[in-house]
N, C-alpha and C positions, 0 to 999 in steps of 0.2 A: 521334425520338419522346421525349416526356417521360413517364417512368414515375411512376405515383402508387401510393399504398398500395392503392387499390382494384384496380389492374391487377395487382398482384403478390401479392395475398392469396389463399390462405394462403401463408406464407413458411416453408418447412420446411428448406431446404438452405442451406448456406453460400453457394452461388452465388446463390440468391434474395436472401440478405441483401445481397450486394454489388450486385445489380441495383437495389436501392432507391436507391442513391446514384449511379446513372447518370442522375440528373437533369441532369447536366452534358452528357451525350452527345447532346443534340439537334444537329441538323445545323449550327447556327450557333455551337456552343460551341467555345471554344479549348482547353479542358482536359478530360481524362477522369480520374475518380477511380481511382487504382490499386487493385488487389485487396488491397493491404496494409491497406486500410481495413476489411477484413472484421471484424476484432475490434471496431472502434469502431462498426460497423454493429449489432453485437449490443447495445452500450451504448444506442444510440439507439432500437432496438426495445424495449428495456426501458422507456423513457420512454412509448412508445405503450401498452404493456401496462399500465403503472402507472395512466395516466389513463383507459384504456378501462374499467377495472374500477371506478373511483371517481367520475369526473366526465365526463359526455359532452361538455360544452362545452370543458373543458380538453383533452380528447382531440382535438377539432377544432383547437384552438389549437396543440397540440403537432405535429399533422400539418402545419399551416400553416408552422410554424417549420422543420421538417425538410425538407419538400418544397421550400422556397425557400433552403435552406442551401448548396446545392452550389457556387455561384459566389462565396461570401463567403470572405474570407481576411484574414490579418494578415501584415505584412511583418517582424515581429519577435516574439520570444518571450523573456520574462525567465525564465531557468532557476533562478537562485538566489533565495531569499527576500530581502526588503529591509526588515528590521526597523528599521534606522537611519532610513530615509526615513519609515517609519511613525511613529517617535518624533518626528522633526522635524515631520511634519504634525500630529500630535496637539498639539504645543506651539503651532504657528502657528494651528491651528484654535481652540485655547482662547483665545489672545490676541486673535484677530480677533473672536470672539464676546463675550468678557468685557470687554476693555478698551475696545472701541469701542461697547459697548452703549448708553452714555449719549447717543450722537449720534442714536439712534433712540427712546430712551425718556426722554430729558432727565434721567437720573440722573447723579450726579457720577462722573467717571472715577476709577478706582482706581489707575491706573499712568501714569506720565509717558510720553508718546508718544516723546519723544526717547530715553528709556531703552530702549524697545522696539526702536527702529531700531538702537541701539547693540548690543543683544543679538543681533540678526540678523547684524550685521557681525562679531561676535566669537564668541559662544557656538555658533551653528549651524554655522559653518564648522569649528570644532574637533570637533563631533560627527561631521560628514561625513568629516573626515580619518581617522577611525577605521573608517570603513565599508569592508568588503571590496569589491573590484572586482566589478561585476556581470558575470555571464556571459550575454551576449545574442547570440542568433543572428538573422541578418537574411535568412533564406530566406523564401520565400512559404510560409505555413502555412495550409492550408485548414481551415475550422471543422469540417467533417465528420470530420477526422482527430483532433481534439483535444477537442471538447466531450464531457463525461461525462454519464452519466445523472443523477447528483446535481446537477450544475450546472444542467442544463436543467429539471429538476423544480423546484428551488428558485427559479429565475428565473421560471418560469411561475406558480408559487404566489404569488410576490411581485407579479407583474404583475396577477393577478386581485384580490389584496388591495387594491391602491391603486385599481383600477378600481371596486370596489364601495364604497370608503370615502372617496374624495376628493370634495370638493364641486365640484372643477373637472372631474370626470368625470360630472357630473349629466346624465342623458339621453343619454349617449354610447352609441351602438350597438355591437354586437360587431364589426361591420365596421370602424368607425372605431377601435375599440380595437386591432384586429389590426395597424393601420398606424401606431399611435403608441406606446401603452404597452407592447404585447406584444413587439416586436422586441428582441432582445438586442444587435443591432448596428445602428448608423446610418451608419457610415463604414468602408469597407474600407481595409485597410492599417494601421489602428490596432490596438493590442493589445486583446484581448478584455476587455470589461467587463460581465460578466454581473451581473444584479441580485442584490444580497445584502441581508440585513438591515442590515449595516454601512452600505451606501450609503444606504439609506432613512432610517436614523436619523441619519446624518451632519449633514444640514441640516434634516431634517423639522421638528423643533420650532422651529428658528430662523426658518424662512421660511414656515411654514404655521400659525402660532399664530392664535387666533381674532381677535385685533386686526387681523390682516392679512386683511381680509375681501374684498379685491378683487385681481385679478391684477396690477394696476398696483403695488399696495403690495408684493406678493410679489416681483415682478421688481426693484423698487427695493431691497428687502432683499437679494435674491440678489446683485445687482450691487454693493451696498455691501460685502457679505461678500468677494466676489472681489477687489474693489479693495483691501481691507485686507490680504488674503493677498498680493496683488501688492506692496503697500507693504512688508510685513514681509520679503519674500523677494527683493525687487528687486535687492539687492546680493549675493546668494548665487549662485554659479555651479553649477548642476546640469547635469552633462554627459550623464547617462544618459537613456534612454527609461524613464520611471518608471511608465508605464501610468496607473493611477488617480491616482498622486501627481504626475503632470505639472502639476497645479495649482500645485505649488511653483515651477514655472518658467513661469508664466503669460505673463509679458512676452515670452518667447521663442517662444511657440507661434504657429502660423499661425492665422488666423481660422477656418479649417476645423476644426482640432483643438480650438480653444476652443469652437466651436459643438457639436462632438461631445461633449466633456466635459460641457458644460451640458445637452445633451439627455439624456444618461444620468442625471445627477443629478436634473433636474427630473421626468423621467418616473418615476424611482424614488420620488420624493416625491409622486406623484399629480398632477403638473401636466403634462398632455399637451403635448408639445413636438415640433415637426418641425424638420428642417434644410433651409433654403432657400438657394439660391445663384444668382448671376448670372455668366455667363462674362465679362461686361465691362459697365462702366457706359456709358450712352449717350454721355456727354460728356467722359469722361476715361479714362485708361488704367487697366487692372487690373480684376479681378473681386472678388467678396466672397462670403463665406458667413456666414449668420446663423441665428438661431432664430426660430420662430414658436410662441407658446404659446396655449393655449385658455383663454378665460375661462368664467365660470359659465353664459353663454348659448350656448356652443358656437362662438364666433367666435375665430379665430386672429389674434394680433397679433404683428407682427415686432419684433425688437430685436436689437442686437448685444451679446453678453454683456460685462459689466463697464463698458462706456463709454456705453451708450445705453439709455435706458428706453423705454417704450411711447409711441406718439403722434407719432413723427417721420416722418410720411407723405411729406414732400417728399424726404427722403433716399432712400426706396425708389422713388419715382417716377422717379428717375434710373437705375434698373436697366434693362437692356435686356430680354432674355428672363429669366424666373425659373423655376428647376427645383427640385423637391423631391427630396431624397435618399430613396430607398425601400428597404425590405427585400425586397419582392416584385419579381421580375423583370418588367420592362415590355417587352412584345414589340414595341412601336412605336418603340423606340429604334434609333439607328444600329447598335448592337451586333448586333442581329438582322436589320435590314433590308439592310445593306450586301452588296454583291457580294463573292464570295470574293477577288477581286483588288483590292478597293477599300479605300483608306485613309480614316481618319476622324480629325478633330482629337482629340487625346488626351483633352481635358477633356469631350468628348461621347461617347467610346467606352466606355460603361459600360451595363450592363443595368439600372441602378438609378436612372434619372432619370424624373421625371414632370413634365410641363409644367404649371405653375401661374401662368403669366403673367397670366391673366385675374383672378387675385386681387389684382393690383397695378395693372393697366392696363385701359383700354378696348381691346379687341382685335378683330381681324377675320380672316377667312380669305382668303388670296390664292392665286389660280391664275394662274401665269405660263407663257406659251407658251415652248417651247424650239425655236429655229430649227435648231440642229444637235445632234442627239442624240449624247451621248457614249457611248463603248464601255465595257463592264464597269463600269457605274455604276447604282446604284439610288437615289442620293441627290444632292440639290442643296442649296445653303446660302444663307441671307441673312446678310450681313455688315454691320457698322458700321465706321466709321473709328476706329481706336484705335492708339496707339503708332506712328504714322507708316505704318500699313498697314491694309488691310481685314481685319477679324477675324470669322470665322463665329460667330454666336450662335444660329442656328436651322437646323434641317434640314427638308427636305421630301422626300416620297416621289415619285419620278418615275413618271408614268403613260406607259408606252412606246406605248400604243395611241393616246392623245390627244395625245401629245407635249407634255405639260404637267407642271408640278410644283406640288403644293399645299403651302402653308405655313399651319399652324393657329396660332391665338392670337397673331397678330402685333400688337404694340403700335402704336397709331395715333399720328399727329403726330410721326413720326420718319422719318429718312432711311436707306435701305438700298441695297445693291447685291447682285445675284443672281449666283451662279457655282457652280463646282465645286471639289472638293478633289483636287488631283493631286500625288502624291508628296510629301505633307506640306506642300503650298503651296496657298493659295487662289488660284484663277484667276477674276477677275471677268469677267462677260459684259455687254457694252453699257455703258450709263451708269447712274449712281445715280438713285433716285427717292424722292419723298416720299410717304408714306402718310397721306392725310387722315383726319379723324375719321369720314368715311363709307366709308372703305376704298378710295377712288380712288387710283390711282398717277399721280403727276405726275413725268415724267422731266425731268432736267436735260440736255437735248440742246442743246449750244452752237450759237449762231447767229453764224456767221462773217460774215454779211451786215449785222449790226447790231453795230458796235463800241462799246465803252464805256470810260470812264476812271474809275478808283477811287482813293480816298484811304484808306489803312489806318493804324491806330494799334496794333493788337494782333495777335499771332499765336495767342492763346488768351484766352478770355473771363475776366472776373473771377470768381473762385471764390465759390460761393454762401455757404459758411460764413464766408469772410472778409468778404463784403459784409454778412452778418447781424451780425457783430461790429462792423463799422464803423458800422452804423446806430445803435449805442448811443452814438456820439460826438457826435451832434447836441446842440448846446448847450454843448459843451466850449469853453474859452476860453484864449487867449493873453493874458497880463497882464504889466504892468511895475510895478516897485516900487523904492523906495529903502531900505526897511527889510527886514532879513533874514526877518522873520516875515510879510511881505507884508500887514501891517495897513493899508498905504497904497496897495495895488495899484489899478491902473487897467486896464480892459479895452482891449486893443489890437485884438483880432479874435475873433469868435465863429463857430464852425462852424454854419451854418444848414442845410446839406444833407449827405447821406452822401458822404464824400470818395471820389474816384476813385483808382486805383492809380498816381498820378503825383506828381512833385515840384512842389508849388505855389509860386508866387512872389507874395506878397501885399504891396501897398503899405500902409504904416501912416501914418495922417493926423496922429497926435499929434506935437506939436513938443516935448514934454517929454523930459528925459533920465532914464534909469533905470540903476541899478546892478545890478538883478536882472530877470530875465525868467522866466516860468513858463508851462507848459501844464498844465491840470488838467481832468479830466473831471467829469461830474456823477455823483453817487451812487457815487463810487469805482470807476467802471468802468475796466477795464484800458485803457491808452491805445494800445497797439500802435504807438507812435510810432517811426518808423525814421529820420527826418531832422528835426532841429530846429536851425535856424541863424538868427541875427539879423544884420542888415546895416545899416551906416550909409553915408551918401553920402561918397565918397572925396574928400578935399582934394587939390589938384594935387601937393602935396609929400609926401603920405602914401604909405607902402608899401601893397600890396594883398594881401588874402587872398581868393581868388575863391570858395571854398566849393563846395558842390555845385551842379552845373549845373541850372537849372530846366528843366522839360519844355516844349518847343515843339511843340504837338500839332496845329497847323494853320497855314496860311500867314500869317494875320493876327497870329500870336504872334511873328513873326520880330523884332519890335521888341525883344523881350527879349534876343535874342542880342547886339544892339548896346548894351544897357544893362549887360550883365554886368560889364564892366570899370570901370563908374562907381560901383560899390558894393563895399565891403570887409566881410568877415565879422568880427564882433566876437568875439574869442576868449574862451572860457570859462576861468576859473582852474581848473587841474587840482586834483582832490581825491581822496584815497584812499577808495574805497568798499569795503564788504564784498564778499567773493568771489562771493556769490550775488546781488549787485545788478546788474541789467541796464541801469542808467541810461545808461551810456556807449555802449550799442548804437545810440542815436539821435544820437550825436555823431561816429561814425566815417566818415560819408559813404557808407556802404554801405546801399543801399535794401533789401537782403535781410535785414538784421539789425534787431531792434526791441527795445524795452523793454517789460517787463510792469508797470512802475510805473503808478500812476494819476495821478501828477503828477511833473513833471520841471522842475527849476529850473536856470537859468544864472546864474553869478556873474561879473560883469565887473570888471575892475581899478578902473575909475573910471566914474561915470555916463556913459552914452552915449545919443545920440539914435538910436532904432530906426526906420529908414526902410523896411525890408523884413523880412519873416519868410518863410523857406523851410521847408517841412515836407512830410513824406510819412508814410504809415502802412503797416503790415504789408501786403505783397503778394507775389506770386510772380514779379515782374519779367518779365511777359509783354508789356509795352508795347514798341513799337519803341525800341531803344536807340541813342543817339547813337554814330555811327561803327561800328556793327555791320554785317555784310554779310548781306543777305537774298536769298532766291530766291522768286519768285512763280510758281506753277504753276496751270494750269486743267485741268479734266477733259474729255476728248474720247475716249471709248473707251480710257481710260488717262490717266495724268498727263502733261501736256505742259509743259515749262519755257517760261515767257514771257520772264522777264528776271531777271538778278541785279543787285542794287544795293547800294551802301554808303550808309547813312543819314547825312544831314547834320543832321537834326532828329529829333523823336520821331514823325514820320509819314513815309510814303512815298506817292508818286503813280505809278500805272502807267497807261499809255495804250494805246489800240488793242487792247483785249482783246475776245474773243468774249463776247457777253452770254448770259443764260439758262444759266449753268453754275455750277459750284462752283469756288472758288479756295482755294489753300493757300499760306500764307506761312510760310516756313521761315527760322529764324535759323541761318546757317552759321557764326557765330562762337561762340555758346554757347546753352545751354538745350535742353530736350527737349520741353516741353509745346507742342503745336500742334494745331489743329483747323480743318478746312475751314469755309468760310463762303460765303454768298451776299451780294450787294451790292444793297441795296434802299433807295430813298429816301435815298441818300447815307450809308447806314450799313452796317456789317458785322453780319450776323446769322449766328451760329455754328450749325452743324448740331447737332441734338439737344440744344441748350442754349437758344437763343432761340426765341421764337414766330415761325415763318415761315409760318404758315397764311394770313396776309393777302397773301402773295406770290402765292397761287394763287386762282383762282376755282373753287370746287368744284361 
């Protein structure tokens, strides 16, 4: 049973005071508040008495906070004060606001930026050397044991103040307010960060001035501020858990802690902000936590603090399921649904998750039959392929009468597999299936009576952000010249299309000789060039420098393999560059290193005829590599190994494979990024990355 204030009123005895906080002692709770909290129970009752006499709405709000306080906790508690860190923060805060203000207001900067960075390398560390060692305990500390009357009253008053005064809270209902501005905690395990006047004034004037009249401008200003704090403190080593002052070690914080810090600050400043997270991206390994803030029209917009502004919708379309971190207990979570003997994935085993996937995707409800009912289980899971295994991202409640499991808010146009969680391991059932836009399930059931042959080039698709950057290279040119200022340059080759993640081998038709060669982008875009080599036809008596091997991506390219020894690389004259110049990264023959320069020049000892140019751009090296060993598997109620091969070129051919299934190419030599795919119209289509809807008839 969950005890409420209504059920326990009047509360006259100490025993009654303790019972208030047996909110935790419902049948599914893992912890029971000890009687030693009786003294703090009195503190929290004083909060109720305070607002009951003064403000009926604040009285309801305080009851909401205390009634949902029981399961919230911190994993550490700073015992000693930290005036030194506060002094450092005050200085960094001042510099971030004052010396960078010109970038937002177009006024002239007052301090040299290099000097500021020098100061953070010398002055701040000296201040910290004098700081006493912090006394920090890392036990689990429940909020009901530590929050005082004054803290909770001050926090509630501040929350109501910004609710009534912020333009971003316009037309916000009390119900919405309870779940955004009002909570004093957004993430368990973190140190307590109750709202204070200090928090509210910290950035309030800086990010909510009248000129910043839209949410987009506010978030841009906030991200700008945090990026400058990060710049000023990036070279300083802060080892302690600094609570609020963790912003001084921003670069070392997890995305979850960054989102938590951001939500606290923005809510204190009257910008309603939630914390959203995905257990895993649909098409790559790892999850992510970010913020979503409310605009003047009541619409929430996602962003990742410091490095991403509003409007990057494609980024979040790649999230699988999306959950909101809540303050109020959610009774439909695995934490409460699970059987007493049932284990749950750790990242889903919390009472404070609310499914908001429908805010990011078109979603459907799936009802899946269960052929063999498991023992001691109330839950089943949907998983996606991530990090070389199936990872649960959604739970469903098993209906034992109908022998089905229902999954709500399932994103469409994605591939999943259904199964159970046993002893901390996901056990898939049957074969994976694709969920169409209409909610139909299309199973990948292999057809062993219809064999197929496939040609593969990649174990993982080209990354979208890299592809987006490389699109900017259209129109870039390779040129030759005989004057060092390139005033006499001639175009040798121009990029007409977005380049692929391969080493290109381009024949040059010019018969002229050049002492210099150069690659330059349009509009000073970053080149991301990882290979840049020029070749001349080798004379019979010449020695040979083979250079980087060009990619042979299909059988018709094999002629390149025979040509390799007929051309010799023209050597660049070495030159000493500044230590921060990345120019030589495109000359080291390593496709995984690249230059950030927008133009790169080569200097030959004497004028040479350039017959070929080989080049490549920044990529993750997920193409088939020459002489690496690969394994191809297919799915048939589990992964089955088809064949292991050593590559002779930058493609592999596999024959006699079952059709209508998914395949998985693994590099056994190196690399980790891999994603299953289907084979359709002689192409690899990667799951949850490429559009495979045309593969099915819905």
